C-alpha positions as CSV (number, residue, x, y, z in Angstrom):
1,M,-0.1,0.2,0.4
2,L,2.6,2.0,0.8
3,E,4.8,1.5,-2.7
4,L,1.1,2.5,-4.1
5,L,1.5,5.8,-2.8
6,V,5.4,6.8,-3.4
7,K,4.4,5.5,-6.8
8,K,1.2,8.3,-7.3
9,Q,3.3,10.9,-5.3
10,V,5.9,10.1,-8.4
11,L,3.8,10.3,-10.9
12,L,2.0,13.6,-9.1
13,A,5.2,15.3,-9.2
14,R,5.7,14.1,-13.0
15,C,3.0,15.7,-13.7
16,M,3.3,18.9,-12.3
17,I,6.4,19.2,-13.7
18,I,5.1,19.0,-16.9
19,D,2.9,21.3,-16.8
20,Y,5.0,23.9,-15.4
21,S,6.9,23.7,-18.7
22,I,4.2,23.1,-21.0
23,F,3.4,27.1,-19.2
24,Y,6.3,28.4,-19.8
25,I,7.0,27.1,-23.0
26,V,3.7,28.7,-23.8
27,K,4.1,32.3,-22.2
28,M,7.9,31.9,-23.6
29,L,6.4,31.9,-26.9
30,K,3.6,33.9,-27.1
31,G,6.2,36.7,-25.4
32,V,8.2,36.1,-28.4
33,L,5.0,35.6,-31.5
34,C,3.3,38.9,-30.1
35,M,6.0,40.9,-28.9
36,F,5.4,45.1,-30.4
37,T,8.0,45.9,-32.4
38,P,8.3,49.7,-33.0
39,D,10.3,51.3,-36.0
40,K,12.6,54.2,-35.9
41,K,10.8,56.5,-38.4
42,I,8.8,59.7,-37.1
43,A,5.0,60.5,-37.7
44,Q,3.9,62.9,-39.6
45,P,0.0,64.4,-38.9
46,G,-2.1,62.0,-40.9
47,N,-0.2,58.7,-40.8
48,I,-1.8,56.0,-39.7
49,V,0.4,54.1,-36.2
50,E,-0.3,52.0,-33.8
51,F,1.1,50.8,-30.9
52,E,0.9,48.6,-27.5
53,R,0.0,50.0,-24.4
54,N,-1.1,48.2,-21.2
55,D,-1.0,44.5,-23.8
56,I,-3.8,46.4,-26.3
57,M,-3.2,47.4,-29.4
58,F,-4.4,50.3,-30.5
59,K,-4.1,52.2,-33.9
60,G,-4.6,56.2,-34.3
61,K,-4.1,59.0,-36.9
62,V,-1.3,61.2,-36.3
63,I,-2.6,64.7,-35.9
64,P,-0.3,68.2,-35.7
65,S,1.5,69.0,-32.4
66,Q,3.8,70.7,-31.3
67,C,5.4,67.9,-29.2
68,Q,9.2,66.7,-30.3
69,R,9.8,63.9,-28.9
70,S,6.4,62.7,-29.5
71,V,2.9,62.1,-31.5
72,I,-0.3,63.3,-30.5
73,V,-3.0,60.1,-31.5
74,D,-6.4,60.4,-32.5
75,L,-8.3,57.5,-31.3
76,T,-11.3,57.4,-32.9
77,I,-10.5,55.2,-36.3
78,M,-10.7,51.9,-33.9
79,E,-13.2,50.7,-34.7
80,N,-13.6,49.2,-30.8
81,L,-12.2,51.7,-28.8
82,E,-15.9,51.9,-26.5
83,E,-15.1,48.4,-25.9
84,I,-11.4,48.8,-25.4
85,D,-13.3,51.8,-22.6
86,F,-9.8,54.3,-22.8
87,E,-10.6,56.9,-20.9
88,Y,-9.4,59.3,-23.7
89,D,-9.7,59.6,-27.4
90,R,-6.5,61.1,-28.3
91,T,-3.4,59.7,-26.3
92,V,0.2,60.8,-26.6
93,V,3.5,58.5,-27.6
94,A,6.6,58.4,-27.7
95,H,8.2,58.4,-31.1
96,E,10.1,55.1,-30.0
97,N,7.0,53.5,-28.7
98,Y,4.9,53.0,-32.6
99,R,4.8,51.6,-35.6
100,I,4.0,53.9,-38.7
101,I,1.6,52.2,-40.1
102,S,0.2,53.9,-43.4
């Protein structure tokens, strides 16, 4: 009986290790596959850019501003902006944090 209990504990421990390994691999792959990479270009008014904030991808149109290290992005072009429940329809994004789409 004791031998059966020990085998059960060993089996459970192996399952936990396998579960953890799978979880770690999936998490690592998700980070690699979903990683947002901004480009080095500087957007001009009228460009459409995308950026990531709080693990959510945003898309918007750059509007004219006097900002030197960032752009102001109008998010109203996003179809799901209301679903995201973002507080504002415009936001400031640093040049190193966005990618130009068009």
